[in-house]
C-alpha positions, 0 to 999 in steps of 0.5 A: 448763917446761924451758929452755936458755939461751945467751950469744953469745960471738961472732957474725959478720956476717949471723948472724940468726934466721930462720923459713921466711919472711914471704910475702904482704906484697910488695905492701906493699914487704916481702920474704919474707926467710927462709933463704938455703938453704931445704932445709938449713933444713928439714933441721935442723928435720926431723931434730929433729922440729921443726915445719916452719918453726920458728925457727932461727939462720942462720949465715954464714961469719962463724961463731958461738960459743954458750956454754950457761949453763943446761939441756940441749937437742938441736940440729941443724946442717945446711947447707954444709960448716961445722966444728962443735965442741961441748965439744971434740967435732967431729961432722960438719957435718950432725948431730943432737947435744946440748949442756948447761950449761958446754959451748960450740958453735962453728961456723966455715966449713969447706971449702965453703958460705956458710950453715948452720942451727942448730935446737933441740929446743924453742922458740927465743925472739926478736922477731917482726914481722908474725907471723914471726921471719924477719930482714930483714937491711937493716932488722933487722926480725924476730928480728934479728942476733945479737951478742956478749953477747946472751942466747938462750933456748930454751923447752920443750926436749927431748933426743932421743938417739934422733935423734942422729947424722949427717943423711943428705945429699940426693943429689938437691940436689947443685949442680954450679955450673950454674944452670938458668934460664928466660929473661925476662921482659925478655930480648927487650930485650937484644941477641943477643950478651948473651943468648948470653953469659949461657948460654955464658960463665962468671961468678964470684961477687964479694965483693958478696954478702949476703942481698939478692943477689950481683953477678957478675963476667963478660961485660957484658950490653948492655941498650940501651934496656932501662933505660926500663922501669917498675918492677915486682915482682921475684922471688927468683932473678931475674938483673937487669942494671944500666946498667953491664951487670953481672948481679946475682942476687937472693936472700932479702932482695931488694927487692919492686920494681925497674926494672932489666931481668931477663934470666932467672930461676933456677929454685927447685930451683937457688937453694939451691945457688947461695946456698951458693957463695962469692965467686970460685966459678964459675957458669954458666947453662943455659936451659930451657923453662918446661915443663921448669922446672915438671917439674923443680920438681915432681920436686924437690918430691917428692924433697924431701918424701920425704927430709925424711920419712925424716930426720924419723924417730927412729933409736931408742935406742943399744940399738935401733940395735945390735939392728937391726945384724947384729953377729955376721955372719962370727963363727966359734968361737974354740975351736981344737977347733971 
C-alpha cells in the first residue's frame, strides 16, 4: 500500500482537519462544523478526483509548513489568495501539483482570503468523532488542530500528472462584499431604525473572528425587549445581536441554540465569500425575499454542480494537452525561396 508522510514544521492557529461536516446532531448540542468555505473545500477534492467530502487540511491565515518525509503524492490547494511554495516553486494559489520526500510545502496568507484547503490524492489519516473528521475548534473534537512536530500520513496515495495545473476559479461565486439576507426570524423585535441601519449602513469585520463567528463593527442595533426571547435553534449565517447592540455573524462552529435575537440570516450562496473576508474588510447587507433566496440558491447549486464536474475531469498527459493545442497556427516557411 502506497503512502506519504509529513512532519508539521509549523501550523498557525485554527489550522485543522475538516471533512464536509457532521450534520444531524444539532439536537444534541453538536454543531456540524466542516469547512468555512464550502465551495473551495469541494474544489480541492474535485480537482484531484477525490470523493466528495474527503478529509482535507483547512489552513487559516496563520499558515502551515509541511515537510514530506516519505513517499510521493498529488495535492490540491484551493481557497482565498494564499501564497504557495513547494520546494522553491511557487504555483498559483488554486492549483494541483505533487510533492515528494525531501520537499516542503509552505502556505502563507497572500493578498486576500482567510481560509484555504489542502487536499491529497489518497486518504488523509486523522481522528474521527461521530463518524466525521470535521474539527470543532472550541472543543477540539474531530480530527483536531495541527501542531508543530505532528506526523501526518496519507494512505492509498496516487500521483495524477494528468490533473496538474491551475484550477479554474468559479466566476459565479465572486463575492463583492454585499451579503444578501432574508430578514428574521426576530426582525420584528427591532425598531425601524435598527432594521434600516442593517441594510443601509456599512459594517466592518473585527479581529473577533474565528470559526464560531465574527463580530461586526458598525451601527448599534437597538433591540428593545428582544432579549426576553427563549433560547432556540440557530443557523449558520444568522446575524445575532447581543444586548450591547453589536451584530455577530454565526459561522461553521456556531452554537446549536441561543437566546439572542436574530435580525436576519445570510443566504447560503454568500456565506463562503463572507468567510473569506478579513478583519477590517467592509460588509454590507441587502435584504431579499424568501422566494428570491430560494431561486438564487437553486441557481447557485446548479452552477456549482456544473463547475465541480468540469474541474474534476482529468486534463490529460502533457503530450495529450500539446496535441489538443494548435501549436502551428500562423507558422510560415522559413525558406527564403518559399
